N, C-alpha and C positions, 0 to 999 in steps of 0.2 A: 234410887236404883240399888240393885244388888248385882254382884258379878264376881268374876275371878281375876285376880292380878296376873297379867300376862307378860310382865317384865319386871326388871329391878326398878325400884323407885329412884328418883333423882332429886337431890336437894335444890330448891329454888326459892329465893326471897322469903326467908323465914318459915318455909314449909317444905312441901315436896310435890312431885307430880309423877303419875305412873299411868301405864297403859292397861286398860281394864276390858275384859270381854264381858259385856252385860248379859246377865240372865234375865232380869226383869227391869224394865224402864217404864216409869209412869210420869206423864206430865199432866198436872192437875188430876183428872180422873181417867185420862186416856192412856191406855197401854200402847207403847210404841214397839214396833218390831222392825228388823232389818236395817238398823241404823249403823251397823258396822261396830268397830271397837270405839272406845271413848278414852280420850286423854283426860284424867281427873287430876285437878290441882287443888291443894288444900293447905291451910296454915295450921301450925301446931306441931307438937312433937310426935305425933302418931307415925309409926314406921310400918311399911308394907313390904312384904317379900314375895317373890315369884310363887304363884300357886295359892296364895291366901285368898280366902273368901272375904268379901267386904260389903258394906252397906254405906251409902252416901246420899245426901241431899244438897241441892244447889241450883245453879242457873246454867242452862245450856247456851253456849255460844258457838259461832263459827271460829275455827282456828285463826289466830292472828298472823297475818303475813309479815314478812320482813323484807326491807329494801335489799336487793341483789340476791335474795333467796326465796324461792317459792316454797314457803313452809307448808302450805296446804297441799301441794303436789307431794312434797316429801312425806307428810303424815299419811296421805292417801295411799302410799306404798304399803302401809301397815293397816289399811282399811280404817284409818281414823278420819272421820269427817266432821266430828263435833267434839267440843271440849266442855267439861263440866267444872265450873268454878264452884267448888264445894264449900257450903257453910258448915257441914258436918261430915266427918268421915271416920268410920270405925272398921276395924278388922273383926269379923264375927267368928272366924276360925282360921287356924294356921294351916298351911299346906300339909297334906299326909300322902303317904304311899310312895311308890317308887319315883314318881314325877317330882317329889319334893327333895330328891337326893341332891341335884345340881345346886339348888338355891341354898340348901343346908351347908353343903360344902363351901360355897362361896362365902356365906356369912361367917362361917367358922374360920376360914382362912383370913378374912379381913380382920376379925377380932385377934387371931394369933399374930399377925404381922404387926399390927398396931401396938401390941403389947411387948414385941421383941425389939422393934426398931424405933428410934425417934423420927419425928417429922423433920424435913420432908422425905427422908429416905423411905419411910414405910409407904408413903403415897407413890413414890416412883416404883418401888418393887411391886406393889399391887398392879400398877399399870403394866409393868414389864411381863409379869407372870400370867395375869388374868385379863388385862385390858381394862382395868377398873380406873377411871379417871375421876378422882374425887380428892380434894385436899391438896392439889398441885399448886404451889404458889404461882401467882400470875406471872412474875418475872421469869421464873424457871420455865413455865409453859411457853412464854413468848420466845425465850432463847431456844428452846427445842424446836419450835416452828420455824424460826429464822435459820436454823442450821439443818433442817430436814431430818431431825431426830424424833419428831413427834410420833412417828409410826412405832417407835419403841413402846409407847404407852397405849397401843392398840393390839387386840388379840389377832395378829396377822397370820398369814400362812407360814411365815418364817418361824413363829413361836410353835406352831403346831408341828412343823417339821422337826424342830429341836426336841419337842416333847416326844415325838414318835421315836426318835433315835435313842433318847433316854430310856423309854418303855421297852424297846426292843432289846437294848443293851442289858437291862435288868431282867427281862423275862426269858430271853433265849438260854442263858446258862442254867436256869431253873427248870424250865418246861421243855426245852428242846423244840422239836417240830410242832408241839402243841401250843406254842406261845403265840401263834398268829392271831387266832380269834380273841383271846384275852387282850391282846395288844390293840387290835381294831376296836374293842369295846372300850378300853381305856381312852383311846384317842378321841372317840366320840363323846365320851363323858367329859373329857378336858374341853372340848369345844363347846359343850353345853354350859358347863360351869363358867366359861368365859363370856357367855352371852350369845353363843351361836351367830357371830357376825358372818356376813357373806364370805370374807376372806377366810375365816376359821372353818366354815362349813366347806368351802371349796378345797382347802388344804387337807382337811380330814378325810374328805371323800377321795381325793386323789391319793393320799397316803394309804387309805384303807384298801383302795384298788391295787396299789402296788404290792402291799403286803399279802393280800389275798392271792394275786398272781403268782408271787413267789411261793406261796404255800401250795398252790395247786400245780406248780411246775409249768406254768404258762408265762410267756414273755410279756412284759408290760411295755407300753408305748405312751410316752408322755402326751403327745398330741391327742391320742385316742381318749386317754384319761381326762384331759382337760375339756374335750368336746362332750364326752358322756356327762361329766359333772355339770358343765353349763347347761346342757339340755335338760338334765334331771332337775336342777335348781329352777329353771325357767318354767318347766312343766308344772312344778309344784307351786311356785309363786311368780306368775308372768310379770308382775309389777317390779321384780328385782331388776329388769332390764334398765329401769331408770334410776336405780340405786347407785349412788356414786361409789360406795364401797365395793359393790359387785363389779362395776366397770373398771375401777382401779385394780382390783385383785386380778381379774383375768387379763386385762391389758398389760399390767406389770409382769404377770407370769409369762405371757407369750413373749414379751421384750427380752425378759431374762434368758428365756430358752434360746431366742434367736441371736441376740446380740453379745451376751456375756463372753463367749469363747473369743470372738474377734477383738473385743475391748481388752480382754486379759492379755492377748498376744501383743497388743500395742504398749502395754505397761509391764512387760516381762521383767524390767529391771527392778520392780518393787519386790520385797519379800512375799512369799506366798501368803502368809498370814494377813497381809494388807492388800495384796493384789486381788484376791477373790472378792472381798466385800466391796472394794473400790469399783470393780468391774461390774458387779451386780447391781450397785446403786446407780451407776452411770446408765446401765441398760434400762433399769426401771424408770429413771427420769426421762430418758428418751421416748419410751413407750407410752408415758402417762403425761407429757408435758401439757398438752391442750387441757386435759381434765384438771390437772393442778392449777393451771392459770384461770380457767373459767370458774372452777367450784371454790377454790381457796385463795385466788387472787395473789398468790405469792410464789416466787421461784427461788430456790437457794443454790447459787453456784458452789457454796462450800459443803453441800450435802455429801458428795462423794468422799471428801476428806474426813468429814465428821464420822460417816458411817464406817470408813476404813479404820478409823481409831477406836470405835466402840462395838462393832458387830463382832469381832473375835472373842469378846468376853461375854457375848449374849448367852451362849450355851451354858457356861458356868453360872451365870446369874440366874437363869431359869431352873437349873438343877439345884443350886443352893436355896433358891426361894422355895422349891418344893420340899426340900429337906427341912427347911426352917419350919414350914407347916407341920411336918411329921414329928418334929422335936417338941411341939408345943405342949406335950403331956408333962414336961418338966420345964418350968419357965427359966430356971438358972441355966440349964443346957442350951435352951433356945437363945438366950441373950448372949451367950459365949459364942455360939455359932454365928450370931448376927454381926459380930465385930468385922470379919473379913468382907461380909456382904455389904456392910455400910461403907467400906472403903471402896469397893467396886461401884457402888452407886454414887458416891462422891466423885469418882472419877468421871463418870457419864456427865453428871451435872456440871462439873467444871469444863469439860469439853464443849458443852453447850454454851455456857457462859462466855468462855474465851473466844470461840469462833463466831458467836453472834456479834462480837465487837469489831470483827474484820469488816473494812469498808465493803459496801455492796454484798454483804453476807446474804441478805434477802432482798430480792427485787420485787417491789409491789406491782401488781398487773391490775389497774383499776377495772378494766373491761377486756373481754376476750371474745370477739364475735364467733358465732357458730361457723361461719364460712371459713375463718382463719384456721379453725381446727380441722375442717374437711380438707382444706389445702394442705395442711401439714401432714396428715395421714396419706393423702394421695401422692405426696412426694416420698414419705418414708417407706410405704409398702413396696412400690417398685423399686427403690434404692436398695432395700434389703434383698429383694428378689434378685437384682442385678449382681449384688455382692456374692450370692450363692450360685451364680450362673457363669457361663463363658460364652465367648463367640457372639453370634447374632443375638441370642437371648439377652446377653448382658447389655448389648448396645440398645436393644428395644427397651429394656427396663430402664436404662438411664434416660432415654428420650421421653418415656412416659413420665418419669419422675420429675422432668423439667417442665413438660407441657401441661400435664394435669393440673398441678397447682396454679400455673399462670392462668389457665382458662377459668378455673374457679375464682381466682382473684379479680380477674378483669370482668367477668360476669357479675360478681357481686358489687364491685365498684361502680359498674355501669348502673346497676339497679339502685344503688345507694345514691349516685348523682341525679338520677331521674326519679327519685321518689315522689308520689303524689303529694298534694298540699296536706300539711298536717300541723297540729299544735302539739309541742313537747313541753309538758310541765316537768321541769327537771328537779330531781331530788337533791336540793341544796341545803336542807336543814331548816333552821329557824328564819324563814323568809320566803322569797319566791324569785323564780327566773323562769320565763316561759320563751320558747324558741318557736317561732312561726316559720315554717319552711314552705315557700310557695313556688309557683312555676317560674318566677323570675328572680328569686333571691331569698334572702332570710331576714327576719326581724327578731331582734332580742328585746323582750319586755322585762326589765329589772335584771339584777345581777346576783341576787341572793347575798348572803352574809360573808362568803368565804371565797377569796380569789382562787384557791387551789381547787375547791369543789367546782366553781364555775369553769375553770380551765379544763378539768377533767370531763365534765359533762359535755362541754361543747366539743372537745376532741373526739368523743365517742359518737356524737351526732352528726358532725359536719365531715365532708370528704377531706382528705388531707390537703388538697390543693386549694381549698376554699378558706382563705384567711380573712377576707373582708365581709362585713355585714352591710346589708343595704340600709338598715336603720336600727337605732337603739331608742327605746322608750323608757323614760324614768317616771314612774307612777307616784312615787312617794319619797320623802327625804330620808327615811329610816335606814339604819344600817342593814336590816334584813333585806333591803331592796338595792342598796347601792355599795354595800361592803365589798362584794365581789369585783367591783370596778377598780380597786386599788391595784395599781400596776398593770391594769389591762392592756394587752398588747395588740388586740385585733382592732384595725381601723374600721370606721362605719362611715357611710356617706352622709347620713342624716341623724341628728340627735333630736328627739322630741321631748319637750318639757311642758308641764303645765304652766300656763301664763298666770303666775300667782307669786307673791312674795313669800316663798317657803322659808321656814326656819332652818337653822343649821348650816354648816359649811362643807360637809362631806360631799353633797350633791353638786356644789359649785366646783369643787376639785375635780370631780368626775366629769363635769361638763367642760372645764378647761382642758383637761387631758384628751378628751374626745375631739375638741376642736383643734388642739395642737396636731392631732393625727389626721386632720383633714375633713372632719365632720362639719357640716352646715347645721347650725342650731336653729330650731323653730320652736317657738312657744305657741301653745294652742289653748282654745277654750271650747266650751260645748257648742256644738252646732256645725263644726268644721268637718270636712270629709277629705281624706288624704288617700292617694294611691301609691302604694309602696310594695315592691316585690311580688306583684300580682294579686295583692290583697287590697280590698277597700276598707279603709279604717274610718269608722265612724266615731268621732270624739263626742263623748256623752257628758263629760265633766272635765274641768271645773267650770262653773258659771262665771261670767265676767264679774270681777270685783269680788269674788269669794275670798274670805279672810284666811291668808296663808299661815297665820299663827295658830289657827284652830285646827286640831288634829282631825283629819278626815273631811274637812269642809272644802279644801281647795286642791285635792289630789286628782290625779288623772284616771278617767275611766274610759274604756275603749271597747268597741265591738269590731273585731276583725272578720270580714266576709270574704270566703274563698270564692273562686270563679263559679263553682256549681251552687252557691247559696248557703252552704253550711257555714256556721260561725262559731267564733269563740269570744266569750264576754269576760271582761275583768272589771268588776266593781268592788274588788276585795278590799280596797284601801278606804272607801268612802264611809262616812258616819251614816247613820239611818236617815237624817234629814237630806243629806246630799244624794243618797240612793233614791229617795222618793222623788226629788227633783229630776234626777237623770232618767228615771223611768218614763217620765213624760215625753222624753226625746227618743225613747226606743220604739221603733216601728214594728219589729218582729221579735218573736221569742229567740232565744239563744239555743244553738244546738249543743254547746258546752258552756258551762258557767263556772268560774273559779270562785269559791266561797270565801267569805271573810275568815279571820282567824278563829272567831268563835263558833263557826259552823252556821247552818241554815237559820238557826234562831236569831242571828244578827243581821238577817236580810229584812229590809222594810216590806211590809205587807203589799204595798203598791208595786215595788220592784218584783217581788215573787209572783204576783199576779200576772204581770206582763212579760217577764223574761223567761219564766219556766213553764213548760208544758209537760205532757206525759212522756215525751221522748227526750227531754233535756238531760244531759249527762252532767252531774255535779262533781267537781273536783276540789280537793283540799290540798294545799301545799303546807305540810306540817312537820315539825321535828319529831323524832321518835321518842318513846318513853314517857309520853303525856297521856293522860286521860282524854277520852274523845266522846263524851256523852252526847254532844250536839251533832254527831256525824252518824247518820243511819248507815246500815250495811251497803246501801246502794251507791254511796259516795266513794269515788276512787280517791285514795289518800296516799300521798307519797311516803308516809311513814310506814305503810304496809305494802304498797306496790313497787316502791322505788320510782324511778323516772316513768312518767305516764305518757304514751304516745296516743294521740287522738286523730283519727283521719278526718280531713275537712273536704 
């Protein structure tokens, strides 16, 4: 393929990846068109910059998904539907013309800052001034995330606003009333040099509108500017509506406008230099809480304090960072100017490190359902409206703020409790745990390797009031199946085990603990049928007398059939010989089948012939970060999809 680099490259695993707009794409001898952009990944020292022309060859693949993050949907917002794993990658010519200016300025600034400041201060300054996040130590990045300061390393609207003030302050004394349009142009250039993030584009557009209005003698209205900017950005790229950066920018800005004055009045005892950033941060957190919980899975109670301590010096840091780049023509002068900058950067780093050690500095949110976000905003909106009203309107707003979220929550919980039969292959890592939810209860097949992961997954799948399971099935004695049962606190009515002399002691401990919580233990062999939680369970293995000390010979295999006839089959722990024997007991194909750890190639031919038809959905419970050559794209994998829910 040949094409043009459409973004900055990013270092990954001994190489880099970059977004490319293809000009010519050939597979074998067939020329492809209309495939959108490509994410190209290569190994080696080759560097690519925005606007460069390139040539590459390699293998086209679908983008790899990640648990808890729909990466394919994220990439589709940039019109990326395929990735190229490049075996060769070459830059044929560098960017030229006016379009190359932002990339050239960005590269030059990175070089100058790295020459003037030591690590990690240089990396932090690059993040603060231009939103470049590379070379940040993992410990520092985690501390900034925990304290809500990670936004300092993103080109946010706050940075653009600071830059706009600096530009206006510098140009107005020189150009007077002619300074408006050069200021708008420089603000736009700054946003492009920083990568033109949704927040930067939003802030530069709103700032440009305000400057233009002032120059033309027209009043500016913040809500009009916000609405016009949002409409223009969505008209240009409608897919931005699903971009978390776009959502955070506009929701945060709206919350800051609405809530900051009221919060500032409540903390009037603070000095002004601390009061304003504290109030702004609180307002932004209130406005974006569901997005932060759903997309980043963390909330930081110490964020207002951390931002109150750091935001007052942000304008000075941005200004000094820009001056540092301008002084790069003489390295000695740049190093001298870098000394106070390094002190300010060290202060921000220490604020992050110290506050990250505060108990409950960061609260992890494993899952945050959509209905909870809708309930939150249905309460927040009327409450804010009531706070800005009086009389009957105020009372009506407060009533709606109470009733709307209650109605949403009750409806969602009712739908949750009365969900149709389903099999949930939970994302528990290197092992397996399957939850069968039927019309009369729930069945848990295995517990995965981790008690914490099993607890979190069950908490997200079951209604809060449902603490008892109808049955637990243990299919194999390995830690990938029973490790999650250590300290398991949910009682079960029945515990089902294979009737064999299994090796190891961990499964015995799990069985004793379940019995102590009131479970009746049943050992089963092939040929038995059980009716639990509205499912018919067909036991297909082990055969009577199967050797328990032989891996995969005497483990449990089951076919769970829902009331409407759809089924879920688990033969994943059997060896090939045991699979072949179990296949003779299988009367019908499986609607869904859990694959062995090695993929479809580990199925016996006889089992594959009987259990799988054209409509069978194959599933794999796999840990992330491992090769998956035996898993075709049609297989649903927990290392890509996260927890997988299958209707039955």
